[in-house]
PyMOL CGO cylinders between C-alpha atoms (Angstrom):
from pymol import cmd
from pymol.cgo import CYLINDER

trace = [
    CYLINDER, -45.45, -54.11, 9.91, -46.82, -52.54, 6.33, 0.3, 1, 1, 1, 1, 1, 1,
    CYLINDER, -46.82, -52.54, 6.33, -46.02, -54.57, 3.19, 0.3, 1, 1, 1, 1, 1, 1,
    CYLINDER, -46.02, -54.57, 3.19, -46.30, -51.33, 1.63, 0.3, 1, 1, 1, 1, 1, 1,
    CYLINDER, -46.30, -51.33, 1.63, -43.11, -49.77, -0.33, 0.3, 1, 1, 1, 1, 1, 1,
    CYLINDER, -43.11, -49.77, -0.33, -41.23, -47.10, 1.45, 0.3, 1, 1, 1, 1, 1, 1,
    CYLINDER, -41.23, -47.10, 1.45, -43.26, -43.95, -0.45, 0.3, 1, 1, 1, 1, 1, 1,
    CYLINDER, -43.26, -43.95, -0.45, -46.09, -45.25, 0.18, 0.3, 1, 1, 1, 1, 1, 1,
    CYLINDER, -46.09, -45.25, 0.18, -45.69, -45.48, 4.02, 0.3, 1, 1, 1, 1, 1, 1,
    CYLINDER, -45.69, -45.48, 4.02, -44.07, -42.50, 3.68, 0.3, 1, 1, 1, 1, 1, 1,
    CYLINDER, -44.07, -42.50, 3.68, -47.10, -40.99, 2.35, 0.3, 1, 1, 1, 1, 1, 1,
    CYLINDER, -47.10, -40.99, 2.35, -49.61, -42.52, 4.59, 0.3, 1, 1, 1, 1, 1, 1,
    CYLINDER, -49.61, -42.52, 4.59, -47.24, -41.23, 7.50, 0.3, 1, 1, 1, 1, 1, 1,
    CYLINDER, -47.24, -41.23, 7.50, -46.77, -37.78, 6.00, 0.3, 1, 1, 1, 1, 1, 1,
    CYLINDER, -46.77, -37.78, 6.00, -50.80, -37.50, 5.86, 0.3, 1, 1, 1, 1, 1, 1,
    CYLINDER, -50.80, -37.50, 5.86, -51.40, -39.04, 9.31, 0.3, 1, 1, 1, 1, 1, 1,
    CYLINDER, -51.40, -39.04, 9.31, -49.00, -35.64, 10.99, 0.3, 1, 1, 1, 1, 1, 1,
    CYLINDER, -49.00, -35.64, 10.99, -50.91, -33.32, 8.93, 0.3, 1, 1, 1, 1, 1, 1,
    CYLINDER, -50.91, -33.32, 8.93, -54.05, -34.57, 10.18, 0.3, 1, 1, 1, 1, 1, 1,
    CYLINDER, -54.05, -34.57, 10.18, -52.31, -34.02, 13.59, 0.3, 1, 1, 1, 1, 1, 1,
    CYLINDER, -52.31, -34.02, 13.59, -51.48, -30.23, 13.12, 0.3, 1, 1, 1, 1, 1, 1,
    CYLINDER, -51.48, -30.23, 13.12, -55.17, -29.70, 11.66, 0.3, 1, 1, 1, 1, 1, 1,
    CYLINDER, -55.17, -29.70, 11.66, -56.93, -30.63, 14.30, 0.3, 1, 1, 1, 1, 1, 1,
    CYLINDER, -56.93, -30.63, 14.30, -56.46, -27.84, 16.34, 0.3, 1, 1, 1, 1, 1, 1,
    CYLINDER, -56.46, -27.84, 16.34, -56.93, -25.35, 13.98, 0.3, 1, 1, 1, 1, 1, 1,
    CYLINDER, -56.93, -25.35, 13.98, -59.20, -23.61, 10.85, 0.3, 1, 1, 1, 1, 1, 1,
    CYLINDER, -59.20, -23.61, 10.85, -57.80, -23.96, 7.68, 0.3, 1, 1, 1, 1, 1, 1,
    CYLINDER, -57.80, -23.96, 7.68, -58.12, -21.15, 5.11, 0.3, 1, 1, 1, 1, 1, 1,
    CYLINDER, -58.12, -21.15, 5.11, -59.71, -22.22, 1.80, 0.3, 1, 1, 1, 1, 1, 1,
    CYLINDER, -59.71, -22.22, 1.80, -57.48, -19.83, 0.04, 0.3, 1, 1, 1, 1, 1, 1,
    CYLINDER, -57.48, -19.83, 0.04, -53.94, -22.33, 1.85, 0.3, 1, 1, 1, 1, 1, 1,
    CYLINDER, -53.94, -22.33, 1.85, -55.84, -25.61, 1.22, 0.3, 1, 1, 1, 1, 1, 1,
    CYLINDER, -55.84, -25.61, 1.22, -58.83, -27.45, 0.57, 0.3, 1, 1, 1, 1, 1, 1,
    CYLINDER, -58.83, -27.45, 0.57, -60.40, -30.57, 1.66, 0.3, 1, 1, 1, 1, 1, 1,
    CYLINDER, -60.40, -30.57, 1.66, -60.29, -33.92, -0.09, 0.3, 1, 1, 1, 1, 1, 1,
    CYLINDER, -60.29, -33.92, -0.09, -64.13, -33.88, -1.94, 0.3, 1, 1, 1, 1, 1, 1,
    CYLINDER, -64.13, -33.88, -1.94, -66.79, -35.53, 0.18, 0.3, 1, 1, 1, 1, 1, 1,
    CYLINDER, -66.79, -35.53, 0.18, -64.65, -35.55, 2.71, 0.3, 1, 1, 1, 1, 1, 1,
    CYLINDER, -64.65, -35.55, 2.71, -67.47, -33.94, 6.02, 0.3, 1, 1, 1, 1, 1, 1,
    CYLINDER, -67.47, -33.94, 6.02, -65.33, -31.30, 7.74, 0.3, 1, 1, 1, 1, 1, 1,
    CYLINDER, -65.33, -31.30, 7.74, -66.50, -27.65, 9.65, 0.3, 1, 1, 1, 1, 1, 1,
    CYLINDER, -66.50, -27.65, 9.65, -67.05, -25.15, 7.45, 0.3, 1, 1, 1, 1, 1, 1,
    CYLINDER, -67.05, -25.15, 7.45, -66.97, -21.48, 8.37, 0.3, 1, 1, 1, 1, 1, 1,
    CYLINDER, -66.97, -21.48, 8.37, -68.88, -18.50, 6.42, 0.3, 1, 1, 1, 1, 1, 1,
    CYLINDER, -68.88, -18.50, 6.42, -70.69, -15.56, 6.21, 0.3, 1, 1, 1, 1, 1, 1,
    CYLINDER, -70.69, -15.56, 6.21, -74.07, -15.31, 5.47, 0.3, 1, 1, 1, 1, 1, 1,
    CYLINDER, -74.07, -15.31, 5.47, -76.46, -12.45, 5.41, 0.3, 1, 1, 1, 1, 1, 1,
    CYLINDER, -76.46, -12.45, 5.41, -77.63, -13.94, 8.64, 0.3, 1, 1, 1, 1, 1, 1,
    CYLINDER, -77.63, -13.94, 8.64, -74.17, -13.62, 9.71, 0.3, 1, 1, 1, 1, 1, 1,
    CYLINDER, -74.17, -13.62, 9.71, -71.08, -15.58, 10.99, 0.3, 1, 1, 1, 1, 1, 1,
    CYLINDER, -71.08, -15.58, 10.99, -71.73, -19.70, 10.81, 0.3, 1, 1, 1, 1, 1, 1,
    CYLINDER, -71.73, -19.70, 10.81, -70.06, -22.33, 11.00, 0.3, 1, 1, 1, 1, 1, 1,
    CYLINDER, -70.06, -22.33, 11.00, -72.11, -26.08, 9.91, 0.3, 1, 1, 1, 1, 1, 1,
    CYLINDER, -72.11, -26.08, 9.91, -71.01, -29.36, 8.73, 0.3, 1, 1, 1, 1, 1, 1,
    CYLINDER, -71.01, -29.36, 8.73, -69.81, -29.59, 5.27, 0.3, 1, 1, 1, 1, 1, 1,
    CYLINDER, -69.81, -29.59, 5.27, -67.74, -31.14, 2.42, 0.3, 1, 1, 1, 1, 1, 1,
    CYLINDER, -67.74, -31.14, 2.42, -67.36, -30.19, -1.08, 0.3, 1, 1, 1, 1, 1, 1,
    CYLINDER, -67.36, -30.19, -1.08, -67.34, -32.21, -4.19, 0.3, 1, 1, 1, 1, 1, 1,
    CYLINDER, -67.34, -32.21, -4.19, -64.77, -32.73, -6.99, 0.3, 1, 1, 1, 1, 1, 1,
    CYLINDER, -64.77, -32.73, -6.99, -66.12, -29.36, -8.54, 0.3, 1, 1, 1, 1, 1, 1,
    CYLINDER, -66.12, -29.36, -8.54, -65.17, -27.71, -5.80, 0.3, 1, 1, 1, 1, 1, 1,
    CYLINDER, -65.17, -27.71, -5.80, -68.95, -26.70, -4.84, 0.3, 1, 1, 1, 1, 1, 1,
    CYLINDER, -68.95, -26.70, -4.84, -69.44, -26.27, -1.46, 0.3, 1, 1, 1, 1, 1, 1,
    CYLINDER, -69.44, -26.27, -1.46, -73.09, -28.56, 0.42, 0.3, 1, 1, 1, 1, 1, 1,
    CYLINDER, -73.09, -28.56, 0.42, -74.36, -28.98, 3.80, 0.3, 1, 1, 1, 1, 1, 1,
    CYLINDER, -74.36, -28.98, 3.80, -73.98, -32.95, 4.90, 0.3, 1, 1, 1, 1, 1, 1,
    CYLINDER, -73.98, -32.95, 4.90, -76.93, -33.29, 6.33, 0.3, 1, 1, 1, 1, 1, 1,
    CYLINDER, -76.93, -33.29, 6.33, -80.03, -34.84, 5.05, 0.3, 1, 1, 1, 1, 1, 1,
    CYLINDER, -80.03, -34.84, 5.05, -81.00, -32.24, 2.19, 0.3, 1, 1, 1, 1, 1, 1,
    CYLINDER, -81.00, -32.24, 2.19, -77.73, -32.09, 0.94, 0.3, 1, 1, 1, 1, 1, 1,
    CYLINDER, -77.73, -32.09, 0.94, -78.54, -28.26, -0.01, 0.3, 1, 1, 1, 1, 1, 1,
    CYLINDER, -78.54, -28.26, -0.01, -75.56, -26.44, -2.09, 0.3, 1, 1, 1, 1, 1, 1,
    CYLINDER, -75.56, -26.44, -2.09, -73.39, -23.63, 0.27, 0.3, 1, 1, 1, 1, 1, 1,
    CYLINDER, -73.39, -23.63, 0.27, -74.69, -19.95, -1.57, 0.3, 1, 1, 1, 1, 1, 1,
    CYLINDER, -74.69, -19.95, -1.57, -72.04, -18.08, 0.53, 0.3, 1, 1, 1, 1, 1, 1,
    CYLINDER, -72.04, -18.08, 0.53, -68.84, -18.51, 0.14, 0.3, 1, 1, 1, 1, 1, 1,
    CYLINDER, -68.84, -18.51, 0.14, -67.09, -21.56, 2.75, 0.3, 1, 1, 1, 1, 1, 1,
    CYLINDER, -67.09, -21.56, 2.75, -63.83, -18.90, 3.86, 0.3, 1, 1, 1, 1, 1, 1,
    CYLINDER, -63.83, -18.90, 3.86, -62.36, -21.70, 6.62, 0.3, 1, 1, 1, 1, 1, 1,
    CYLINDER, -62.36, -21.70, 6.62, -62.59, -25.56, 7.57, 0.3, 1, 1, 1, 1, 1, 1,
    CYLINDER, -62.59, -25.56, 7.57, -61.86, -27.60, 10.18, 0.3, 1, 1, 1, 1, 1, 1,
    CYLINDER, -61.86, -27.60, 10.18, -60.86, -31.24, 10.18, 0.3, 1, 1, 1, 1, 1, 1,
    CYLINDER, -60.86, -31.24, 10.18, -63.50, -32.93, 12.40, 0.3, 1, 1, 1, 1, 1, 1,
    CYLINDER, -63.50, -32.93, 12.40, -61.79, -34.98, 15.54, 0.3, 1, 1, 1, 1, 1, 1,
    CYLINDER, -61.79, -34.98, 15.54, -61.49, -38.56, 15.95, 0.3, 1, 1, 1, 1, 1, 1,
    CYLINDER, -61.49, -38.56, 15.95, -64.90, -40.33, 17.11, 0.3, 1, 1, 1, 1, 1, 1,
    CYLINDER, -64.90, -40.33, 17.11, -64.37, -41.26, 21.30, 0.3, 1, 1, 1, 1, 1, 1,
    CYLINDER, -64.37, -41.26, 21.30, -62.87, -44.78, 22.59, 0.3, 1, 1, 1, 1, 1, 1,
    CYLINDER, -62.87, -44.78, 22.59, -65.36, -46.99, 23.63, 0.3, 1, 1, 1, 1, 1, 1,
    CYLINDER, -65.36, -46.99, 23.63, -64.38, -49.57, 25.59, 0.3, 1, 1, 1, 1, 1, 1,
]
cmd.load_cgo(trace, "trace")
């Protein structure tokens, strides 16, 4: 059992429940944003068409590709999706 104060446990449980709800759906950036520096799937429109890629945003709200180059995403990110949990090995 956690020795956290009751409010802390409630907040942790709430975050876990929100993560479960988010796993199956794309979230509009107008509705809610992911935490800064957390890799997520991003959906955006670019001159090349519709793109889904791995990205993250900084504290200022600027989006970047989450690859080795960490380039700024120039197109507007419309939706994001949390990454799935990793597989359980064992």
